C-alpha angles and dihedrals in degrees: 000000000000091000091053092050091048091050091053093047090051092052091050095052108097121224093013102086094116122092122250110264123225118210121220089243090074109126096195094244090154094223087125093050092049092050095047112109089205092050092234114173094233098176088057088070094056093101092061094039099235141059106256100179119129090212093063108115093190090233090154094228090124092049093049095049099043106116093202095044089235095144127074143143 
């Protein structure tokens, strides 16, 4: 149920419909994963270059905590 609610909230947010992009400089430190309220394994999406998880609420916690500034909209 939490995933469904998160998906709806994400779709409602205006101007934030794009996925979070992951730069190639990501070292896989997992700080982003540990800060994610939805427990999304963000480094796992590095190979495709963006977080394509419907549960992502785009709360920006992963972007704010990334030490290498590898994540952005």
